[in-house]
MARBALUM-774498 format. One line per field, with one value per residue: residue number from 1; residue in one letter; x, y, z of N, C-alpha, C in turn. Coordinates in steps of 0.1 Angstrom, whole numbers. Layout:
! MARBALUM-774498
i [NUM ...]
aa [A ...]
n.px [X ...]
n.py [Y ...]
n.pz [Z ...]
ca.px [X ...]
ca.py [Y ...]
ca.pz [Z ...]
c.px [X ...]
c.py [Y ...]
c.pz [Z ...]
END
This chain:
! MARBALUM-774498
i [1 2 3 4 5 6 7 8 9 10 11 12 13 14 15 16 17 18 19 20 21 22 23 24 25 26 27 28 29 30 31 32 33 34 35 36 37 38 39 40 41 42 43 44 45 46 47 48 49 50 51 52 53 54 55 56 57 58 59 60 61 62 63 64 65 66 67 68 69 70 71 72 73 74 75 76 77 78 79 80 81 82 83 84 85 86 87 88 89 90 91 92 93 94 95 96 97 98 99 100 101 102 103 104 105 106 107 108 109 110 111 112 113 114 115 116 117 118 119 120 121 122 123 124 125 126 127 128 129 130 131 132 133 134 135 136 137 138 139 140 141 142 143 144 145 146 147 148 149 150 151 152 153 154 155 156 157 158 159 160 161 162 163 164 165 166 167 168 169 170 171 172 173 174 175 176 177 178 179 180 181 182 183 184 185 186 187 188 189 190 191 192 193 194 195 196 197 198 199 200 201 202 203 204 205 206 207 208 209 210 211 212 213 214 215 216 217 218 219 220 221 222 223 224 225 226 227 228 229 230 231 232 233 234 235 236 237 238 239 240 241 242 243 244 245 246 247 248 249 250 251 252 253 254 255 256 257 258 259 260 261 262 263 264 265 266 267 268 269 270 271 272 273 274 275 276 277 278 279 280 281 282 283 284 285 286 287 288 289 290 291 292 293 294 295 296 297 298 299 300 301 302 303 304 305 306 307 308 309 310 311 312 313 314 315 316 317 318 319 320 321 322 323 324 325 326 327 328 329 330 331 332 333 334 335 336 337 338 339 340 341 342 343 344 345 346 347 348 349 350 351 352 353 354 355 356 357 358 359 360 361 362 363 364 365 366 367 368 369 370 371 372 373]
aa [M A T R G A Y R A S K P Q S L K I L E F L L Q S R D R V V S K D D L V A H I W E G R A V S D W T V S S A I K A L R A A L G D V G R T R S F V Q T L H G R G Y R F V Q A V S E V L D D R D L D L V E A P P F V L V R V F R A N P D G K N L T Y L A D G L S E D L I T H L S R Q S D I S A L S Y T A S Q A L S T R A P P P E L N V T R I V D G S I R D L G G A F R I T A A V L D A N A Q Q Q L W A E R F D I A K D S L L S G L D Q V C G R I A D A L A P G R L H S P A A R I G T S V P A A Y E M Y L R G R H A Y Y R Y E P V A F A Q A L A S F E Q A A A L D T D F A E A F A Q Q A Y C R T T L Y V F G V A G S D R T L D R A E A L A R R A I A L N A T S A L G H A R L G W V L G Y T G R A D E T V A A F E A A L V R D E Q N S E V L L A Y G E T M N R L A E P R R A D Q L L T]
n.px [177 147 129 96 71 55 61 29 16 -1 16 39 65 83 85 89 114 125 122 133 166 172 169 193 212 241 253 263 239 220 208 201 194 176 157 147 134 119 107 101 112 106 107 117 129 167 159 134 141 157 142 126 139 149 121 120 144 134 113 124 142 161 182 205 236 254 247 227 214 204 226 246 263 285 280 279 255 235 230 218 229 227 230 213 194 168 132 113 83 54 36 43 63 45 39 53 47 53 64 46 38 49 35 40 18 27 15 -16 -15 -38 -63 -60 -55 -28 6 9 29 53 46 33 52 78 63 57 80 91 74 79 106 107 85 106 125 113 117 95 82 80 87 84 105 111 115 106 77 74 73 55 33 -3 -9 -12 3 26 22 43 59 45 29 16 6 -13 -4 -23 -29 -38 -31 -42 -43 -56 -57 -47 -37 -24 -45 -41 -48 -47 -47 -49 -51 -61 -40 -47 -63 -87 -100 -108 -86 -75 -82 -73 -79 -58 -50 -27 -11 5 31 32 39 65 61 38 36 56 33 21 34 37 14 3 27 17 -6 -2 8 -3 -3 20 60 68 100 109 99 125 141 149 170 161 143 123 102 100 123 122 102 108 130 122 112 127 142 122 124 152 153 134 158 174 193 180 168 181 201 173 168 193 186 164 177 197 176 164 189 198 170 176 210 217 209 221 214 208 230 251 231 230 261 256 246 255 277 262 262 281 294 278 280 269 259 272 281 301 340 354 356 360 344 320 332 332 309 300 317 310 287 287 305 285 262 279 263 251 236 230 251 278 282 268 299 308 295 308 341 334 344 370 390 400 399 391 392 368 347 352 339 314 310 311 286 264 268 260 236 224 199 194 180 185 216 222 213 231 260 259 252 273 295 289 305 327 343 325 309 299 297 284 256 249 242 223 200]
n.py [316 337 358 373 401 418 421 408 416 394 376 345 355 342 334 361 369 347 351 376 370 358 375 386 374 380 392 398 393 415 419 438 454 431 440 464 458 442 444 467 484 486 486 449 421 408 382 370 376 355 338 339 328 305 295 300 279 262 249 247 227 225 218 210 209 218 247 240 257 278 304 313 341 343 378 388 385 368 349 330 306 280 266 282 272 267 290 308 319 346 328 301 298 308 284 258 258 270 263 257 279 276 287 282 274 278 249 247 238 218 238 217 214 193 197 204 217 213 193 205 225 209 192 211 222 196 189 214 213 189 193 215 195 192 190 201 218 246 260 279 296 284 304 317 313 317 341 354 338 343 357 377 365 390 403 401 388 359 341 307 287 281 260 248 236 221 198 174 157 123 109 82 74 106 130 147 172 186 213 225 259 281 310 337 327 314 301 267 235 214 194 167 147 128 104 92 72 66 54 44 73 80 73 81 107 109 96 124 139 133 131 157 166 157 162 192 191 181 139 142 124 125 130 109 116 125 107 128 106 82 56 49 65 75 84 102 123 138 146 171 179 195 206 225 239 250 268 294 306 316 315 298 283 269 255 242 222 214 192 182 169 150 130 123 111 88 74 59 50 55 76 98 129 134 134 153 180 179 191 217 232 229 248 264 275 277 299 319 317 304 299 264 256 246 242 246 241 208 192 197 193 163 149 158 147 126 119 121 103 79 83 91 98 118 155 171 163 171 201 214 204 216 243 245 247 268 283 279 294 280 284 270 243 248 261 235 223 226 231 208 192 205 193 172 174 201 219 219 237 244 241 256 276 279 278 307 318 320 327 351 357 353 368 370 390 385 359 351 362 352 325 334 346]
n.pz [-364 -367 -349 -349 -348 -321 -288 -268 -241 -232 -232 -213 -188 -194 -225 -232 -226 -237 -266 -264 -255 -284 -297 -290 -298 -302 -283 -246 -225 -198 -163 -157 -186 -192 -172 -178 -206 -211 -182 -188 -164 -141 -111 -99 -84 -82 -82 -90 -118 -123 -113 -134 -157 -149 -156 -180 -189 -182 -198 -217 -217 -202 -185 -171 -153 -174 -194 -220 -235 -221 -211 -178 -177 -152 -128 -146 -166 -190 -218 -250 -264 -277 -316 -340 -362 -370 -382 -362 -357 -342 -337 -334 -313 -300 -297 -281 -240 -216 -182 -155 -130 -91 -63 -33 -9 28 47 62 103 115 143 165 190 191 182 156 139 129 118 98 86 70 57 35 33 16 0 -16 -26 -35 -65 -70 -86 -102 -140 -154 -141 -121 -90 -61 -36 -6 13 2 0 27 33 18 29 37 9 -19 -48 -61 -94 -108 -102 -120 -114 -110 -107 -77 -42 -13 19 43 73 98 131 138 151 146 124 106 91 58 34 0 -19 -57 -63 -90 -105 -92 -75 -66 -88 -81 -85 -89 -65 -34 -4 20 41 64 78 106 118 84 75 57 33 25 27 3 -13 -14 -25 -52 -61 -57 -81 -102 -108 -109 -135 -158 -171 -174 -174 -137 -111 -88 -54 -40 -6 25 42 62 72 93 109 134 137 115 118 144 134 117 137 147 119 120 142 145 116 133 139 170 201 220 205 189 203 212 183 180 201 195 167 177 187 168 156 178 176 148 137 114 99 83 80 104 121 105 105 137 134 121 137 164 155 152 172 188 180 182 218 232 260 272 251 223 232 207 173 171 175 161 135 132 136 102 95 103 92 63 57 65 39 14 -10 5 -3 26 41 26 32 52 59 53 64 90 78 73 94 102 92 63 39 13 23 24 5 -19 -2 -3 -30 -35 -24 -38 -64 -58 -53 -67 -63 -40 -19 13 10 -9 5 24 14 3 24 40 15 15 41 43 24 -4 -22 -46 -57 -33 -48 -66 -52 -38 -49]
ca.px [163 148 114 92 59 56 56 20 9 -9 23 45 80 100 87 94 130 131 122 150 178 170 172 202 223 254 265 255 226 227 204 192 193 159 145 143 127 115 94 94 119 96 116 116 141 171 153 126 143 166 132 123 157 143 114 128 151 126 109 135 145 176 181 220 246 258 235 231 201 206 245 246 276 285 285 277 245 229 228 213 245 223 233 203 187 154 127 104 75 50 22 52 70 28 40 65 48 56 60 34 48 41 37 32 15 29 4 -23 -24 -56 -61 -70 -52 -16 11 19 33 68 45 30 64 81 59 57 94 94 75 83 120 102 88 110 134 104 118 81 70 92 85 92 114 107 114 95 65 67 70 42 24 -16 -11 -12 19 31 26 58 65 44 21 7 -6 -11 -9 -28 -34 -35 -29 -48 -39 -63 -49 -38 -35 -25 -53 -40 -62 -43 -60 -41 -58 -59 -27 -56 -71 -101 -109 -100 -88 -86 -82 -77 -76 -53 -48 -18 -11 15 35 40 47 74 58 30 46 61 25 12 41 38 -2 2 30 6 -18 6 11 -12 5 42 67 77 113 107 106 142 135 156 176 159 132 122 92 99 135 118 91 119 138 115 111 146 145 110 132 164 141 134 177 183 205 173 159 192 197 167 173 198 180 160 189 208 172 164 199 194 163 186 218 228 202 237 217 206 235 250 228 241 266 252 237 269 286 258 255 297 293 267 285 261 268 278 285 314 347 366 344 358 335 312 334 339 297 296 321 309 272 294 310 276 259 290 264 238 245 236 262 290 273 276 311 317 291 319 349 336 344 378 397 398 391 398 384 354 342 354 324 303 309 308 270 260 270 254 219 219 190 187 178 194 225 221 214 245 269 254 259 290 304 291 310 341 340 324 296 287 295 264 245 250 237 211 191]
ca.py [319 349 364 390 404 426 417 408 413 377 361 346 366 335 332 373 365 341 366 393 363 357 388 393 361 375 395 391 406 419 418 458 448 422 446 478 455 427 446 486 491 484 474 438 416 394 371 375 378 344 322 337 320 293 287 295 267 249 249 245 215 229 211 200 215 225 246 238 270 297 303 322 344 347 386 400 382 359 345 320 301 268 268 284 271 273 299 305 335 342 313 289 303 302 265 264 263 274 250 258 283 273 294 266 285 264 243 251 227 229 237 202 210 185 210 197 232 209 184 214 228 201 187 219 220 189 195 227 207 181 204 222 192 190 197 204 226 254 264 294 291 272 310 331 315 325 358 357 337 341 371 367 370 402 398 406 365 351 326 308 281 281 248 253 231 211 191 175 147 118 94 66 84 125 139 162 184 196 220 229 266 290 320 343 316 326 293 253 227 198 185 161 142 117 95 89 59 70 41 47 87 88 66 89 117 109 95 135 151 126 135 169 169 149 175 204 189 161 131 144 114 133 123 106 119 124 109 122 91 73 46 57 74 83 94 113 131 144 153 178 191 202 216 236 253 264 281 311 316 319 301 289 273 260 241 230 212 203 176 169 161 138 123 115 93 76 61 55 55 54 85 108 140 142 138 165 187 183 197 229 233 234 254 278 277 281 314 329 321 301 293 256 256 233 254 244 227 194 177 197 190 151 150 159 138 106 117 120 87 76 92 98 111 132 171 179 162 179 213 214 203 237 252 242 247 290 289 279 299 271 282 261 232 254 264 223 207 232 226 190 193 211 182 162 184 221 227 219 250 247 240 269 291 278 280 323 331 313 335 365 357 348 384 368 389 380 342 347 366 339 317 332 347]
ca.pz [-361 -360 -339 -357 -339 -311 -275 -265 -226 -223 -235 -201 -191 -201 -236 -241 -224 -258 -277 -264 -263 -298 -309 -284 -291 -302 -272 -226 -217 -182 -152 -158 -196 -190 -168 -189 -218 -200 -172 -183 -166 -129 -104 -94 -74 -88 -79 -97 -125 -118 -115 -150 -166 -143 -158 -194 -189 -177 -210 -230 -211 -198 -171 -162 -144 -182 -204 -234 -245 -219 -202 -171 -171 -139 -132 -160 -173 -196 -236 -256 -267 -289 -325 -343 -377 -377 -383 -356 -360 -329 -337 -328 -299 -282 -289 -265 -228 -204 -166 -141 -117 -82 -48 -21 8 41 49 80 108 124 161 173 205 195 175 140 129 135 107 87 78 71 45 24 25 6 -17 -30 -31 -50 -75 -78 -87 -118 -152 -162 -129 -112 -78 -53 -22 9 22 -5 4 44 28 13 41 33 6 -33 -53 -66 -108 -115 -101 -129 -101 -124 -94 -64 -40 -9 23 54 79 112 139 133 168 143 118 98 78 47 24 -5 -31 -65 -70 -96 -99 -90 -55 -71 -88 -71 -106 -82 -48 -28 7 19 52 60 94 112 107 74 73 54 24 26 21 -9 -15 -19 -33 -67 -66 -65 -89 -111 -109 -121 -151 -156 -180 -176 -160 -131 -109 -77 -41 -24 9 35 41 69 71 107 109 142 135 104 133 157 121 112 147 146 113 121 156 139 114 142 147 178 204 223 195 182 212 207 176 185 213 182 161 188 193 150 156 189 164 137 136 98 93 82 77 114 123 100 114 149 134 118 147 173 147 155 192 194 170 194 220 239 281 281 235 219 225 197 166 160 173 148 123 134 131 99 88 107 77 52 64 66 28 8 -19 11 -1 34 50 23 32 69 63 48 70 97 80 72 109 108 87 56 28 1 19 23 -5 -19 4 -3 -42 -32 -21 -51 -76 -48 -56 -74 -63 -28 -11 32 8 -12 14 33 12 2 31 42 9 17 53 37 15 -11 -24 -62 -57 -24 -48 -72 -47 -33 -58]
c.px [157 135 110 79 64 55 44 23 2 4 37 60 88 98 92 113 139 139 132 163 181 174 193 217 237 262 259 245 222 208 191 183 175 148 143 136 118 104 97 102 114 105 111 135 154 167 141 124 151 154 129 129 152 135 117 134 145 122 113 138 160 181 193 221 253 250 233 217 212 217 237 262 278 285 284 258 237 239 232 219 238 226 221 199 172 147 115 89 63 36 36 61 53 29 44 56 55 51 48 46 46 48 25 25 22 16 0 -19 -32 -54 -71 -65 -35 -12 13 26 46 61 42 43 74 78 57 65 94 85 75 108 114 96 95 118 131 114 107 72 83 84 88 97 104 103 108 87 68 66 60 26 4 -12 -7 1 22 28 30 67 60 36 14 -7 -1 -16 -20 -35 -31 -31 -30 -46 -54 -65 -42 -30 -32 -35 -45 -43 -47 -51 -47 -53 -50 -47 -40 -67 -84 -114 -96 -100 -83 -78 -84 -69 -67 -45 -44 -18 4 30 41 39 51 74 39 28 50 50 13 21 42 24 -2 7 21 -7 -16 3 14 -5 15 43 74 90 106 115 116 142 144 153 172 144 122 109 96 110 131 107 103 126 130 116 120 152 132 118 142 160 138 148 178 185 188 164 173 197 184 159 180 194 177 168 194 185 168 178 200 176 165 196 228 224 215 228 210 220 248 243 228 250 270 247 246 278 284 262 272 299 282 268 282 267 269 281 298 324 356 351 348 351 321 312 334 327 293 305 315 295 273 298 290 269 266 278 242 244 246 251 279 288 279 287 312 307 307 333 350 340 359 391 399 397 380 388 367 340 347 340 314 301 308 293 269 262 262 234 227 209 184 190 184 211 228 224 228 256 267 258 274 298 304 296 323 346 341 307 291 289 285 257 235 241 218 199 186]
c.py [332 351 376 396 415 420 412 405 401 366 356 353 358 328 348 372 355 349 371 390 363 369 397 385 363 388 394 400 400 417 432 454 444 430 458 468 453 434 462 488 491 478 465 432 411 380 362 376 363 333 321 327 305 288 291 281 253 246 242 228 216 229 212 208 222 228 248 254 282 292 321 327 350 371 406 394 365 360 332 317 286 272 265 289 273 288 305 321 331 329 302 287 304 281 260 265 262 260 255 267 287 279 280 272 272 261 243 238 230 226 226 199 199 199 207 210 220 199 192 222 220 193 199 225 209 189 204 225 196 188 210 213 181 193 202 213 234 261 277 285 287 291 326 325 313 333 363 352 337 350 367 378 382 396 400 390 356 341 326 294 280 270 251 236 220 202 187 163 138 110 88 72 100 121 147 166 190 200 231 243 275 302 332 338 321 304 272 244 215 200 171 152 133 117 87 80 66 61 40 60 90 84 72 98 116 109 113 142 147 130 149 175 172 162 191 199 176 156 129 128 123 121 116 115 123 124 112 110 80 70 46 64 84 90 106 120 141 149 169 190 200 211 229 252 264 273 295 315 320 318 297 278 267 244 230 217 204 184 170 162 149 127 114 107 87 68 56 59 58 65 101 119 140 146 153 176 193 194 217 232 239 242 267 283 280 297 324 327 313 294 271 249 250 248 254 237 213 189 177 193 174 145 151 153 123 110 115 102 74 68 91 110 116 149 179 181 172 194 218 210 211 244 253 248 263 295 288 286 293 276 280 249 237 251 252 217 216 229 211 189 193 202 176 164 202 225 230 230 253 246 253 282 289 288 295 330 332 325 346 370 358 360 383 374 386 366 347 354 361 327 320 335 338]
c.pz [-352 -352 -353 -347 -323 -298 -270 -251 -222 -223 -217 -200 -190 -220 -242 -234 -235 -267 -277 -269 -270 -305 -306 -289 -294 -293 -254 -226 -207 -178 -157 -176 -200 -183 -175 -205 -218 -193 -171 -182 -147 -123 -95 -90 -85 -93 -87 -116 -131 -120 -132 -156 -165 -154 -173 -194 -187 -192 -221 -229 -210 -186 -162 -163 -162 -190 -216 -246 -235 -207 -200 -172 -160 -136 -141 -169 -178 -212 -240 -263 -281 -306 -330 -359 -383 -375 -380 -353 -343 -327 -334 -318 -288 -282 -277 -253 -224 -185 -159 -139 -102 -71 -43 -11 18 43 64 85 114 138 159 188 203 183 169 133 122 109 95 71 72 56 35 22 15 -4 -24 -32 -43 -61 -79 -89 -106 -129 -159 -148 -127 -94 -69 -38 -11 17 16 -1 21 40 26 26 29 22 -3 -38 -58 -80 -114 -108 -110 -123 -115 -118 -83 -52 -24 1 34 61 93 119 140 143 162 129 113 80 61 35 17 -20 -35 -72 -87 -100 -87 -65 -56 -76 -81 -89 -99 -60 -42 -15 12 36 56 82 99 113 93 60 58 35 17 20 8 -19 -20 -24 -49 -71 -72 -77 -102 -116 -116 -128 -147 -172 -183 -169 -151 -126 -96 -65 -42 -12 12 42 59 67 79 108 120 148 123 111 137 140 120 129 146 139 116 138 150 126 126 143 155 185 204 210 186 190 214 196 172 191 204 173 166 183 180 146 160 179 149 135 123 95 91 82 92 120 115 102 122 148 131 132 166 168 149 170 195 187 175 203 237 257 269 263 240 228 218 186 161 163 163 135 123 127 113 94 85 97 63 40 57 53 21 -4 -12 6 10 39 42 28 46 66 64 50 85 92 76 79 112 98 71 49 16 3 25 13 -12 -17 1 -20 -44 -32 -33 -64 -74 -58 -56 -70 -45 -19 7 23 2 -7 23 27 2 17 37 27 17 36 50 25 1 -23 -38 -61 -51 -35 -62 -69 -42 -39 -69]
END
């Protein structure tokens, strides 16, 4: 396969990378090489490069754990590994449609006297997770969305769509409004309003995620939402309250989160993720040395193992077990638990974050960098 013609400024970064990888397919291309040739030496983060590679893989349908087109050689860079026999020119490359690259702004909780921030945050994170699992859509992480807040995304991120929305309590129902905007947030391309009965919260949120995915990539077959493992709306609400609390990452917040997760587990005793998150909170409170916290990590480990026993397919139970074990000096078991989590869900942001932080703590910065960028 050969390419010809100069890069055009209007061409998506992912397609520029494809051209460069094809031209350099006899060697490994480092991140520094990509920054020099694609971004012309401008200061960009590792995360920006990784996101562009993800967009390219999505455009090529290269979405499995074993990469068929673009291979990552950890600590070295990337290489195009597919057999090459077809000749493409610039016009052919234009036919390779890059997937939409989406910024989901954290949904607003309308100020109507009721605190719905936990639900707005939970909807935003679930939506980002859902979009990231689609082969024809790429999305900025929840952490990046929080960091950007209402600011315009910088050009080097190559965001092509913005999702904006809000949630309001109507009494017996939640009203969710969502809109898809262009990259400059100047033109509204789609909008819809959803009134979701509170006893139908889970199925309603699945509907919202599905409709937004359809609006971003119309006419495509999308994967269904991967729902956290409960069918009890009240348990899910308590779970979201707990998750919202621990993102403040301070001792009092983890204590509040633990209480919420305990209530979620009491409302649904088969709710594996609620037990997994209790393990996370108990471990973190232990590390903080909070008065009244567990004297050992035995309770936290038991909770994580209970989560796995309840649902061995849930990535979070294995990841939280890895988090606990990472503080016990059992390095091999720690890595095995996190790897088991990735086998079950390689795109779960909570898994990747916990694994990366643990590898940093265990003096494995190279592995941490691969997980966190």
